[in-house]
C-alpha positions as CSV (number, residue, x, y, z in Angstrom):
1,M,60.1,131.0,39.2
2,Q,57.1,128.8,40.0
3,H,59.2,125.7,39.1
4,R,62.0,126.7,41.4
5,N,59.5,127.4,44.3
6,F,57.9,124.0,43.7
7,T,61.3,122.3,43.8
8,A,62.3,124.1,47.0
9,C,59.0,123.1,48.7
10,L,59.4,119.5,47.6
11,A,62.9,119.3,49.0
12,L,61.6,120.8,52.4
13,L,58.8,118.3,52.5
14,C,61.2,115.4,51.9
15,A,63.5,116.6,54.6
16,L,60.6,116.8,57.0
17,M,59.6,113.2,56.2
18,L,63.0,111.7,56.8
19,P,63.6,110.2,60.3
20,P,65.8,112.2,62.6
21,A,69.5,111.5,62.5
22,A,70.8,109.2,65.2
23,D,72.3,111.1,68.1
24,A,76.0,110.2,68.3
25,N,75.9,111.2,72.0
26,P,72.6,110.0,73.5
27,P,71.5,111.9,76.6
28,A,72.9,110.8,79.9
29,A,69.4,110.1,81.1
30,D,69.1,107.3,78.5
31,A,72.3,105.8,79.8
32,E,71.2,106.1,83.4
33,A,68.0,104.2,82.5
34,V,70.0,101.4,80.9
35,A,72.3,101.2,83.9
36,E,69.3,101.0,86.2
37,K,67.9,98.2,84.2
38,M,71.2,96.4,84.3
39,L,71.7,96.8,88.0
40,T,68.1,95.6,88.7
41,A,68.8,92.5,86.6
42,L,72.0,91.8,88.6
43,G,70.5,92.1,92.1
44,G,69.7,95.7,92.5
45,R,71.5,99.0,92.9
46,A,71.5,98.9,96.7
47,N,73.2,95.5,96.9
48,W,75.9,96.4,94.4
49,A,76.5,99.8,96.1
50,H,77.2,97.9,99.3
51,V,80.1,95.9,97.8
52,R,83.5,96.9,99.1
53,N,85.5,93.9,98.1
54,T,85.2,90.4,96.6
55,V,87.1,87.1,96.7
56,H,86.5,85.5,93.4
57,D,87.3,81.8,93.1
58,A,87.1,80.3,89.6
59,Q,88.2,77.3,87.6
60,Q,90.1,78.5,84.5
61,F,90.5,76.7,81.2
62,R,93.3,77.7,78.8
63,V,94.9,76.6,75.6
64,D,98.5,76.5,76.9
65,A,99.6,74.2,79.6
66,P,98.5,73.9,82.3
67,V,95.2,73.8,80.6
68,E,93.2,74.0,83.8
69,V,94.1,76.1,86.8
70,R,92.3,77.5,89.8
71,G,92.4,81.3,90.1
72,V,91.5,83.2,93.2
73,I,91.3,87.0,93.0
74,T,91.1,89.0,96.2
75,M,90.1,92.6,95.1
76,D,89.7,95.7,97.2
77,F,87.1,97.9,95.5
78,E,87.9,100.9,97.7
79,H,91.7,101.0,97.4
80,P,93.8,100.0,94.4
81,R,95.1,96.7,95.6
82,F,94.5,93.1,94.8
83,R,96.0,89.6,95.1
84,I,95.9,86.9,92.4
85,D,96.6,83.3,93.4
86,T,97.0,80.7,90.6
87,T,97.3,77.0,91.4
88,A,97.4,73.7,89.6
89,P,99.2,70.4,90.1
90,G,102.9,71.4,90.4
91,L,102.1,75.1,90.0
92,T,101.8,77.8,92.7
93,L,101.9,81.4,91.7
94,A,100.8,84.6,93.5
95,R,100.9,88.3,92.7
96,V,100.1,91.3,94.8
97,V,99.8,94.8,93.2
98,V,99.1,98.0,95.1
99,G,98.5,101.3,93.5
100,A,100.4,104.6,94.2
101,P,101.9,105.6,96.4
102,D,102.5,102.1,97.8
103,H,104.2,100.3,94.9
104,A,106.9,99.1,97.3
105,K,104.3,96.7,98.7
106,D,104.0,94.8,95.3
107,W,105.5,91.3,95.1
108,R,105.1,88.0,93.3
109,L,105.7,84.4,93.9
110,T,107.4,82.9,90.8
111,R,107.3,79.4,89.4
112,D,110.6,78.5,91.1
113,G,109.2,79.5,94.5
114,Q,111.1,82.8,94.8
115,I,109.6,86.1,96.1
116,A,110.4,88.7,93.4
117,E,109.5,92.2,92.4
118,V,106.6,92.8,90.0
119,P,107.9,94.1,86.7
120,A,106.9,97.7,85.9
121,A,105.1,96.7,82.7
122,T,103.1,94.0,84.6
123,R,102.2,96.5,87.3
124,A,101.0,99.0,84.8
125,E,98.9,96.5,82.9
126,D,97.4,95.1,86.1
127,L,96.4,98.6,87.4
128,R,94.8,99.4,84.0
129,W,92.9,96.1,84.4
130,Y,91.9,97.1,87.9
131,A,90.7,100.5,86.7
132,S,88.2,98.9,84.4
133,H,87.4,95.7,86.3
134,V,84.0,94.4,85.3
135,Y,82.6,93.9,88.8
136,R,84.3,96.8,90.5
137,T,82.9,99.0,87.8
138,L,79.4,97.7,88.5
139,A,79.8,98.7,92.1
140,R,81.0,102.2,91.1
141,I,77.9,102.6,88.8
142,A,75.7,101.5,91.7
143,K,77.3,104.0,94.0
144,R,77.0,106.8,91.5
145,D,80.7,107.5,91.7
146,P,81.1,111.1,90.7
147,A,84.4,110.3,89.0
148,I,82.6,108.3,86.2
149,T,80.0,109.2,83.7
150,L,77.7,107.0,81.6
151,S,76.9,107.1,77.9
152,L,75.4,104.9,75.2
153,H,77.4,103.8,72.2
154,A,75.7,104.1,68.8
155,D,75.2,100.3,68.8
156,G,73.5,100.4,72.2
157,R,76.3,99.4,74.5
158,L,76.4,101.1,77.9
159,Q,79.8,102.9,78.3
160,V,81.5,104.0,81.5
161,N,83.9,106.9,81.1
162,E,86.5,108.4,83.5
163,A,88.7,111.4,82.9
164,G,87.3,111.8,79.4
165,K,88.1,108.3,78.3
166,R,86.0,105.1,78.1
167,I,87.1,102.6,80.7
168,A,84.4,99.9,80.3
169,W,81.4,98.9,78.3
170,Y,78.5,96.4,78.7
171,R,76.3,94.9,76.0
172,L,73.0,93.8,77.5
173,N,70.3,91.3,76.5
174,A,66.6,92.1,76.7
175,A,66.5,91.3,80.4
176,G,69.3,93.8,81.2
177,E,72.0,91.2,81.8
178,P,75.4,91.8,80.2
179,F,76.3,89.0,77.7
180,A,79.4,90.8,76.7
181,Y,81.7,93.4,78.3
182,G,85.0,95.0,77.5
183,A,87.5,97.6,78.7
184,H,89.2,100.7,77.3
185,D,89.7,100.4,73.6
186,D,89.0,96.7,73.3
187,E,86.1,96.3,70.9
188,K,85.9,92.5,71.1
189,G,85.7,92.1,74.8
190,S,84.6,89.0,76.7
191,L,81.4,86.9,76.9
192,S,79.5,86.0,80.0
193,G,77.0,83.3,80.7
194,P,73.8,83.7,82.7
195,W,74.2,85.8,85.8
196,R,72.6,83.1,88.1
197,Y,75.3,82.7,90.8
198,E,73.9,84.7,93.7
199,K,75.8,85.9,96.8
200,D,74.7,88.5,99.3
201,G,72.1,89.9,97.0
202,I,74.4,90.4,93.9
203,R,74.4,88.2,90.8
204,H,77.5,86.9,89.0
205,P,77.9,85.1,85.7
206,V,78.3,81.3,86.0
207,W,80.9,81.4,83.3
208,T,83.0,83.9,81.3
209,S,85.1,83.5,78.1
210,N,87.3,85.7,76.0
211,A,86.0,86.3,72.5
212,D,87.8,83.4,70.8
213,G,87.3,80.8,73.6
214,T,91.0,80.4,74.3
215,F,90.4,81.4,77.9
216,R,87.3,80.3,79.8
217,A,86.3,80.4,83.5
218,A,83.6,78.9,85.6
219,I,82.9,80.2,89.1
220,N,83.6,78.0,92.1
221,A,82.7,80.5,94.8
222,L,82.3,84.1,95.6
223,R,82.8,85.9,98.9
224,V,81.7,89.5,99.4
225,N,82.8,92.2,101.9
226,V,85.3,90.0,103.7
227,P,87.7,91.5,106.3
228,L,90.8,92.4,104.3
229,D,93.6,92.0,106.8
230,E,96.9,93.5,105.8
231,A,98.4,90.0,106.0
232,I,96.6,89.0,102.9
233,F,98.6,91.5,100.9
234,A,101.9,91.4,102.9
235,R,105.1,90.3,101.2
236,P,106.3,86.9,102.6
237,A,109.4,87.2,104.8
238,R,111.3,84.5,102.9
239,P,111.0,82.4,99.7
240,A,108.1,80.0,99.8
241,N,110.3,77.0,99.4
């Protein structure tokens, strides 16, 4: 009997000496603190909360021809609509996607200069991209959008969740800057260089790259809170050519 009591006491003592198990779902307060550190590193919560739209102009480098193009993305943070213009010598493309219920306003300019419909699969993929867009999500975090919640992954990533699902994640360095970010169920994500490009109080990475380097981009210019006239998104009356 004494032996069994000693064994039980020893087991209890060992259990008390073990470090506590890692919390698979860290408290929201921890995630909020990480988010605050990130926003501070990127220009401050107030500045990001003020962002309603951006016009992002970047030089893109790809594996497939054309290997260098200019991409300009006009994105409305408050309504699901955006325009993507892609140009290179001999190439002019454009695409406008608008969320429900205004899908009829979608259009694209094709390689042969024709104005055409946006395929349903492309629209769905584009709207999924919009829902998790890296900079728009930062603005939503800054505004404390009630539709999203924050959590920490077991590996320390800051996660952004909506409707019970993860829509974005950020992996931060010691200073609070994201050096990698991803969306939805993508575990590889993209990489970002120093967030040293400053515009209207917010900071933006000087370069980004996908995980394997087959797509890279360097920022040319950034405009913030520009007047978004309906003409920017309007379907052209006739083919471009």
